[in-house]
C-alpha positions as a Markdown table, in Angstrom:
| # | Residue | x | y | z |
|---|---|---|---|---|
| 1 | Unk | 46.1 | 50.4 | 104.9 |
| 2 | Unk | 45.4 | 49.6 | 108.6 |
| 3 | Unk | 45.8 | 52.1 | 111.4 |
| 4 | Unk | 48.8 | 50.4 | 112.9 |
| 5 | Unk | 50.6 | 50.3 | 109.6 |
| 6 | Unk | 49.9 | 54.0 | 109.0 |
| 7 | Unk | 51.2 | 54.9 | 112.4 |
| 8 | Unk | 54.4 | 53.0 | 111.6 |
| 9 | Unk | 54.7 | 54.8 | 108.3 |
| 10 | Unk | 54.2 | 58.2 | 109.9 |
| 11 | Unk | 56.8 | 57.5 | 112.6 |
| 12 | Unk | 59.2 | 56.1 | 110.1 |
| 13 | Unk | 58.8 | 59.2 | 107.9 |
| 14 | Unk | 58.9 | 62.0 | 110.4 |
| 15 | Unk | 59.8 | 60.7 | 113.9 |
| 16 | Unk | 62.4 | 58.0 | 113.5 |
| 17 | Unk | 65.3 | 60.4 | 114.3 |
| 18 | Unk | 63.3 | 62.4 | 116.9 |
| 19 | Unk | 64.1 | 61.3 | 120.4 |
| 20 | Unk | 61.2 | 63.0 | 122.1 |
| 21 | Unk | 57.5 | 62.4 | 122.5 |
| 22 | Unk | 54.6 | 63.5 | 120.4 |
| 23 | Unk | 51.2 | 64.5 | 121.6 |
| 24 | Unk | 48.3 | 62.2 | 120.8 |
| 25 | Unk | 46.5 | 65.1 | 119.3 |
| 26 | Unk | 49.2 | 65.4 | 116.6 |
| 27 | Unk | 48.8 | 61.7 | 115.7 |
| 28 | Unk | 45.0 | 62.1 | 115.6 |
| 29 | Unk | 45.2 | 65.0 | 113.2 |
| 30 | Unk | 47.8 | 63.3 | 111.0 |
| 31 | Unk | 45.8 | 60.1 | 110.9 |
| 32 | Unk | 42.7 | 62.0 | 110.3 |
| 33 | Unk | 44.3 | 63.3 | 107.1 |
| 34 | Unk | 44.5 | 59.6 | 106.0 |
| 35 | Unk | 40.8 | 59.0 | 106.8 |
| 36 | Unk | 41.1 | 57.2 | 110.1 |
| 37 | Unk | 38.7 | 57.9 | 113.0 |
| 38 | Unk | 40.0 | 59.0 | 116.4 |
| 39 | Unk | 38.6 | 55.8 | 117.9 |
| 40 | Unk | 40.5 | 53.6 | 115.4 |
| 41 | Unk | 43.7 | 55.5 | 116.1 |
| 42 | Unk | 43.5 | 55.2 | 119.9 |
| 43 | Unk | 42.9 | 51.5 | 119.6 |
| 44 | Unk | 45.9 | 51.1 | 117.4 |
| 45 | Unk | 48.1 | 53.2 | 119.7 |
| 46 | Unk | 47.0 | 51.1 | 122.7 |
| 47 | Unk | 47.9 | 47.9 | 120.9 |
| 48 | Unk | 51.3 | 49.2 | 119.8 |
| 49 | Unk | 52.1 | 50.1 | 123.4 |
| 50 | Unk | 51.1 | 46.7 | 124.6 |
| 51 | Unk | 53.2 | 45.0 | 122.0 |
| 52 | Unk | 56.3 | 47.1 | 122.8 |
| 53 | Unk | 56.4 | 49.3 | 119.7 |
| 54 | Unk | 55.5 | 52.5 | 121.5 |
| 55 | Unk | 55.9 | 54.0 | 125.0 |
| 56 | Unk | 53.4 | 56.4 | 126.4 |
| 57 | Unk | 53.2 | 58.9 | 129.2 |
| 58 | Unk | 50.5 | 61.1 | 130.6 |
| 59 | Unk | 50.9 | 64.7 | 131.6 |
| 60 | Unk | 47.7 | 65.9 | 133.2 |
| 61 | Unk | 44.9 | 64.8 | 130.9 |
| 62 | Unk | 47.1 | 64.6 | 127.8 |
| 63 | Unk | 48.9 | 61.5 | 126.4 |
| 64 | Unk | 52.3 | 61.5 | 124.7 |
| 65 | Unk | 53.9 | 58.7 | 122.6 |
| 66 | Unk | 57.4 | 57.8 | 121.7 |
| 67 | Unk | 59.2 | 55.1 | 119.8 |
| 68 | Unk | 60.8 | 52.3 | 121.7 |
| 69 | Unk | 64.3 | 51.2 | 120.8 |
| 70 | Unk | 62.8 | 48.0 | 119.3 |
| 71 | Unk | 60.6 | 50.0 | 116.9 |
| 72 | Unk | 63.3 | 52.5 | 116.2 |
| 73 | Unk | 65.7 | 49.7 | 115.1 |
| 74 | Unk | 63.1 | 48.2 | 112.8 |
| 75 | Unk | 62.3 | 51.6 | 111.3 |
| 76 | Unk | 66.0 | 52.3 | 110.8 |
| 77 | Unk | 66.4 | 49.0 | 109.0 |
| 78 | Unk | 63.4 | 49.8 | 106.8 |
| 79 | Unk | 64.7 | 53.3 | 106.0 |
| 80 | Unk | 68.2 | 52.0 | 105.1 |
| 81 | Unk | 66.7 | 49.5 | 102.6 |
| 82 | Unk | 64.2 | 52.0 | 101.1 |
| 83 | Unk | 66.6 | 54.8 | 100.5 |
| 84 | Unk | 69.8 | 52.9 | 99.7 |
| 85 | Unk | 71.1 | 52.6 | 96.1 |
| 86 | Unk | 69.4 | 49.8 | 94.2 |
| 87 | Unk | 72.6 | 48.1 | 92.9 |
| 88 | Unk | 74.5 | 46.8 | 95.9 |
| 89 | Unk | 78.0 | 45.5 | 95.4 |
| 90 | Unk | 78.7 | 41.8 | 95.8 |
| 91 | Unk | 81.9 | 39.9 | 96.5 |
| 92 | Unk | 80.6 | 36.7 | 94.8 |
| 93 | Unk | 80.2 | 34.8 | 98.1 |
| 94 | Unk | 77.1 | 33.5 | 99.8 |
| 95 | Unk | 76.4 | 33.8 | 103.6 |
| 96 | Unk | 74.7 | 30.6 | 104.8 |
| 97 | Unk | 72.7 | 30.1 | 108.0 |
| 98 | Unk | 71.6 | 26.6 | 109.1 |
| 99 | Unk | 69.5 | 25.8 | 112.1 |
| 100 | Unk | 68.1 | 22.8 | 114.0 |
| 101 | Unk | 65.6 | 24.2 | 116.4 |
| 102 | Unk | 63.8 | 21.7 | 118.7 |
| 103 | Unk | 60.2 | 20.9 | 117.8 |
| 104 | Unk | 59.2 | 22.1 | 121.2 |
| 105 | Unk | 60.2 | 25.6 | 120.2 |
| 106 | Unk | 58.2 | 25.7 | 116.9 |
| 107 | Unk | 56.9 | 29.2 | 117.6 |
| 108 | Unk | 60.5 | 30.5 | 118.0 |
| 109 | Unk | 61.5 | 28.7 | 114.8 |
| 110 | Unk | 58.6 | 30.3 | 112.9 |
| 111 | Unk | 59.6 | 33.7 | 114.3 |
| 112 | Unk | 63.2 | 33.1 | 113.2 |
| 113 | Unk | 62.1 | 32.4 | 109.7 |
| 114 | Unk | 60.1 | 35.6 | 109.6 |
| 115 | Unk | 63.0 | 37.6 | 110.8 |
| 116 | Unk | 65.4 | 36.0 | 108.3 |
| 117 | Unk | 62.9 | 36.8 | 105.5 |
| 118 | Unk | 62.8 | 40.4 | 106.7 |
| 119 | Unk | 66.6 | 40.7 | 106.8 |
| 120 | Unk | 66.9 | 39.4 | 103.2 |
| 121 | Unk | 67.7 | 35.7 | 103.6 |
| 122 | Unk | 66.1 | 33.1 | 101.3 |
| 123 | Unk | 65.4 | 29.4 | 102.0 |
| 124 | Unk | 67.7 | 27.1 | 100.1 |
| 125 | Unk | 66.0 | 24.3 | 102.1 |
| 126 | Unk | 63.7 | 24.3 | 105.1 |
| 127 | Unk | 66.6 | 24.7 | 107.6 |
| 128 | Unk | 69.3 | 26.3 | 105.4 |
| 129 | Unk | 69.0 | 30.0 | 104.4 |
| 130 | Unk | 71.3 | 32.0 | 102.3 |
| 131 | Unk | 72.0 | 35.6 | 101.3 |
| 132 | Unk | 74.6 | 37.4 | 99.2 |
| 133 | Unk | 74.6 | 40.3 | 101.6 |
| 134 | Unk | 76.9 | 40.6 | 104.7 |
| 135 | Unk | 74.1 | 40.2 | 107.2 |
| 136 | Unk | 75.8 | 38.0 | 109.9 |
| 137 | Unk | 76.1 | 40.7 | 112.5 |
| 138 | Unk | 72.4 | 41.5 | 112.2 |
| 139 | Unk | 71.6 | 37.8 | 112.2 |
| 140 | Unk | 73.5 | 37.3 | 115.4 |
| 141 | Unk | 71.5 | 40.1 | 117.0 |
| 142 | Unk | 68.3 | 38.3 | 116.1 |
| 143 | Unk | 69.6 | 34.9 | 117.4 |
| 144 | Unk | 70.7 | 36.5 | 120.6 |
| 145 | Unk | 67.4 | 38.2 | 121.2 |
| 146 | Unk | 65.5 | 35.0 | 120.5 |
| 147 | Unk | 67.8 | 32.8 | 122.5 |
| 148 | Unk | 68.6 | 30.5 | 119.5 |
| 149 | Unk | 72.4 | 30.9 | 119.1 |
| 150 | Unk | 73.1 | 27.3 | 120.2 |
| 151 | Unk | 70.9 | 25.9 | 117.4 |
| 152 | Unk | 72.4 | 27.8 | 114.6 |
| 153 | Unk | 75.6 | 27.7 | 112.5 |
| 154 | Unk | 76.9 | 30.4 | 110.1 |
| 155 | Unk | 79.0 | 29.9 | 107.0 |
| 156 | Unk | 80.5 | 31.9 | 104.2 |
| 157 | Unk | 80.6 | 29.9 | 100.9 |
| 158 | Unk | 81.1 | 30.0 | 97.2 |
| 159 | Unk | 78.7 | 28.4 | 94.7 |
| 160 | Unk | 80.4 | 26.0 | 92.2 |
| 161 | Unk | 77.2 | 24.8 | 90.5 |
| 162 | Unk | 75.6 | 23.0 | 88.9 |
| 163 | Unk | 74.1 | 26.1 | 87.3 |
| 164 | Unk | 74.9 | 29.8 | 87.7 |
| 165 | Unk | 74.5 | 31.9 | 90.8 |
| 166 | Unk | 71.4 | 33.5 | 89.3 |
| 167 | Unk | 69.7 | 30.0 | 89.1 |
| 168 | Unk | 70.5 | 29.6 | 92.8 |
| 169 | Unk | 68.8 | 32.9 | 93.5 |
| 170 | Unk | 65.8 | 31.8 | 91.6 |
| 171 | Unk | 65.5 | 28.7 | 93.8 |
| 172 | Unk | 65.5 | 30.8 | 97.0 |
| 173 | Unk | 63.2 | 33.7 | 95.9 |
| 174 | Unk | 60.3 | 33.9 | 93.4 |
| 175 | Unk | 61.9 | 36.6 | 91.4 |
| 176 | Unk | 59.3 | 36.4 | 88.6 |
| 177 | Unk | 56.5 | 37.1 | 91.1 |
| 178 | Unk | 58.4 | 39.9 | 92.7 |
| 179 | Unk | 59.1 | 41.4 | 89.3 |
| 180 | Unk | 55.4 | 41.3 | 88.6 |
| 181 | Unk | 54.6 | 43.1 | 91.8 |
| 182 | Unk | 57.1 | 45.8 | 90.8 |
| 183 | Unk | 55.4 | 46.1 | 87.4 |
| 184 | Unk | 52.0 | 46.7 | 89.2 |
| 185 | Unk | 53.6 | 49.3 | 91.4 |
| 186 | Unk | 55.1 | 51.1 | 88.4 |
| 187 | Unk | 51.8 | 51.1 | 86.5 |
| 188 | Unk | 50.1 | 52.7 | 89.5 |
| 189 | Unk | 52.6 | 55.3 | 90.5 |
| 190 | Unk | 53.6 | 56.6 | 87.0 |
| 191 | Unk | 50.3 | 58.3 | 86.2 |
| 192 | Unk | 50.1 | 59.7 | 89.8 |
| 193 | Unk | 53.6 | 61.2 | 89.4 |
| 194 | Unk | 52.8 | 62.7 | 86.0 |
| 195 | Unk | 49.5 | 64.2 | 87.3 |
| 196 | Unk | 51.1 | 65.7 | 90.4 |
| 197 | Unk | 53.9 | 67.3 | 88.3 |
| 198 | Unk | 51.3 | 68.8 | 85.9 |
| 199 | Unk | 48.8 | 70.0 | 88.5 |
| 200 | Unk | 48.4 | 73.8 | 88.8 |
| 201 | Unk | 48.1 | 74.9 | 91.5 |
| 202 | Unk | 50.3 | 72.2 | 93.1 |
| 203 | Unk | 48.8 | 69.7 | 95.5 |
| 204 | Unk | 47.9 | 71.2 | 98.9 |
| 205 | Unk | 50.0 | 70.2 | 101.9 |
| 206 | Unk | 47.4 | 67.8 | 103.3 |
| 207 | Unk | 47.1 | 66.0 | 100.0 |
| 208 | Unk | 50.9 | 65.8 | 99.7 |
| 209 | Unk | 51.1 | 64.2 | 103.2 |
| 210 | Unk | 48.4 | 61.6 | 102.5 |
| 211 | Unk | 50.0 | 60.7 | 99.1 |
| 212 | Unk | 53.5 | 60.4 | 100.6 |
| 213 | Unk | 52.4 | 58.2 | 103.5 |
| 214 | Unk | 50.5 | 55.9 | 101.1 |
| 215 | Unk | 53.5 | 55.9 | 98.7 |
| 216 | Unk | 55.8 | 54.8 | 101.4 |
| 217 | Unk | 53.3 | 52.2 | 102.6 |
| 218 | Unk | 53.0 | 50.7 | 99.1 |
| 219 | Unk | 56.8 | 50.6 | 98.6 |
| 220 | Unk | 57.8 | 49.2 | 102.0 |
| 221 | Unk | 55.7 | 46.1 | 101.2 |
| 222 | Unk | 58.6 | 45.1 | 99.0 |
| 223 | Unk | 60.9 | 44.9 | 102.1 |
| 224 | Unk | 59.0 | 41.7 | 103.0 |
| 225 | Unk | 59.5 | 40.0 | 99.6 |
| 226 | Unk | 62.5 | 41.5 | 97.8 |
| 227 | Unk | 65.9 | 40.7 | 99.4 |
| 228 | Unk | 67.6 | 43.5 | 97.5 |
| 229 | Unk | 69.9 | 41.2 | 95.4 |
| 230 | Unk | 72.9 | 42.6 | 93.4 |
| 231 | Unk | 72.6 | 43.0 | 89.7 |
| 232 | Unk | 74.3 | 39.7 | 88.7 |
| 233 | Unk | 71.6 | 37.7 | 90.4 |
| 234 | Unk | 68.6 | 39.6 | 89.0 |
| 235 | Unk | 66.6 | 39.0 | 85.8 |
| 236 | Unk | 67.7 | 41.2 | 82.9 |
| 237 | Unk | 64.2 | 42.9 | 82.8 |
| 238 | Unk | 64.2 | 43.7 | 86.5 |
| 239 | Unk | 61.4 | 46.3 | 87.1 |
| 240 | Unk | 62.6 | 47.1 | 90.6 |
| 241 | Unk | 65.1 | 49.7 | 89.2 |
| 242 | Unk | 62.2 | 51.6 | 87.6 |
| 243 | Unk | 60.1 | 51.2 | 90.7 |
| 244 | Unk | 62.8 | 52.7 | 92.9 |
| 245 | Unk | 63.3 | 55.6 | 90.4 |
| 246 | Unk | 59.5 | 56.4 | 90.4 |
| 247 | Unk | 59.4 | 56.1 | 94.2 |
| 248 | Unk | 62.2 | 58.6 | 94.7 |
| 249 | Unk | 60.9 | 61.1 | 92.2 |
| 250 | Unk | 57.3 | 61.0 | 93.6 |
| 251 | Unk | 58.6 | 61.0 | 97.2 |
| 252 | Unk | 60.7 | 64.1 | 96.5 |
| 253 | Unk | 57.9 | 65.9 | 94.8 |
| 254 | Unk | 55.6 | 65.3 | 97.7 |
| 255 | Unk | 58.1 | 65.9 | 100.5 |
| 256 | Unk | 58.0 | 69.7 | 101.0 |
| 257 | Unk | 54.2 | 69.9 | 101.3 |
| 258 | Unk | 54.0 | 66.7 | 103.4 |
| 259 | Unk | 56.7 | 68.0 | 105.8 |
| 260 | Unk | 54.9 | 71.4 | 106.2 |
| 261 | Unk | 51.6 | 69.5 | 107.0 |
| 262 | Unk | 53.4 | 67.4 | 109.6 |
| 263 | Unk | 55.1 | 70.4 | 111.3 |
| 264 | Unk | 51.9 | 72.3 | 111.4 |
| 265 | Unk | 50.4 | 69.5 | 113.5 |
| 266 | Unk | 53.4 | 68.6 | 115.6 |
| 267 | Unk | 53.3 | 69.2 | 119.4 |
| 268 | Unk | 55.8 | 67.8 | 121.9 |
| 269 | Unk | 55.5 | 67.2 | 125.6 |
| 270 | Unk | 55.4 | 70.5 | 127.4 |
| 271 | Unk | 58.2 | 69.5 | 129.8 |
| 272 | Unk | 60.4 | 68.7 | 126.9 |
| 273 | Unk | 60.0 | 71.8 | 124.7 |
| 274 | Unk | 59.5 | 71.6 | 121.0 |
| 275 | Unk | 62.6 | 72.1 | 119.0 |
| 276 | Unk | 61.3 | 72.6 | 115.5 |
| 277 | Unk | 64.7 | 73.5 | 114.1 |
| 278 | Unk | 66.2 | 70.3 | 115.3 |
| 279 | Unk | 63.3 | 68.2 | 114.0 |
| 280 | Unk | 63.5 | 69.9 | 110.6 |
| 281 | Unk | 67.3 | 69.4 | 110.5 |
| 282 | Unk | 66.7 | 65.7 | 111.2 |
| 283 | Unk | 64.1 | 65.4 | 108.4 |
| 284 | Unk | 66.3 | 67.3 | 106.0 |
| 285 | Unk | 69.3 | 65.2 | 106.8 |
| 286 | Unk | 67.5 | 61.9 | 106.3 |
| 287 | Unk | 65.8 | 62.9 | 103.1 |
| 288 | Unk | 69.0 | 64.5 | 101.8 |
| 289 | Unk | 70.9 | 61.3 | 102.3 |
| 290 | Unk | 68.2 | 59.6 | 100.2 |
| 291 | Unk | 68.6 | 61.6 | 97.0 |
| 292 | Unk | 70.0 | 65.0 | 97.9 |
| 293 | Unk | 67.0 | 66.9 | 96.4 |
| 294 | Unk | 67.9 | 70.6 | 96.1 |
| 295 | Unk | 64.3 | 71.7 | 96.0 |
| 296 | Unk | 63.4 | 69.8 | 99.1 |
| 297 | Unk | 66.4 | 71.2 | 101.1 |
| 298 | Unk | 65.4 | 74.7 | 100.0 |
| 299 | Unk | 61.8 | 74.1 | 101.1 |
| 300 | Unk | 62.8 | 72.8 | 104.5 |
| 301 | Unk | 65.1 | 75.6 | 105.1 |
| 302 | Unk | 62.1 | 77.9 | 104.5 |
| 303 | Unk | 60.1 | 76.0 | 107.0 |
| 304 | Unk | 62.9 | 76.2 | 109.6 |
| 305 | Unk | 62.9 | 79.9 | 109.4 |
């Protein structure tokens, strides 16, 4: 795990719904809990600012950082996909995007392909991408941002063969390889979950924080390869369902201690006073929407007091 990726994970976990700034000392302490040096963290922060992922501000000799709207949107998309039910409904229709981007804009074309992959489209051919999900609105936003609307056409279609819809999905995504990756994830997480449940005394807060960030980091890699297909398009032995169950259970187990560790380190800009209750409510609401864990809600209420 690289420093920039860890910073994204921390912001996605704890600061995505927080509209204020966070002191660099908070980030240094949190990242130190993951084994990163202050020098590596400061370099990563500087690069994230230069690339438009973070905004920074100095007050006296202290630096404070906040998410930009660009990064907040990306983290919102990631959270929605990580914490949504793993069996989306499907109306049986395919959404198709075709493009003809001039060769002189090859870099824009490559960037478009990366964005389409991130959204959940798969390549039926080099310039025709499809998805079973209703993603046209988000695709239009990407096209608008990249100035590519005039080179693209969008269609809604039904597949009439030859072959079943599942075979079509297999052409667009390497489902066997993705399934294998889920199997590896399951084999790694299952024993860690069992060990954490059986540990007495429970894991200390700093260990919960480190384990939860690493868990999210591992799981969010699937956002780049798994489009989140509905059940009719998946292999019958799809291991993604088990992976999502293990992720949620381990995430929930680690969340109380991890949140306490974060709140103990958190400091906001002095001219925008810290509102711990609001931050806790934000975290509780997001985690509650994921799985409504009673134990977690109770723990966070205790922290708020």
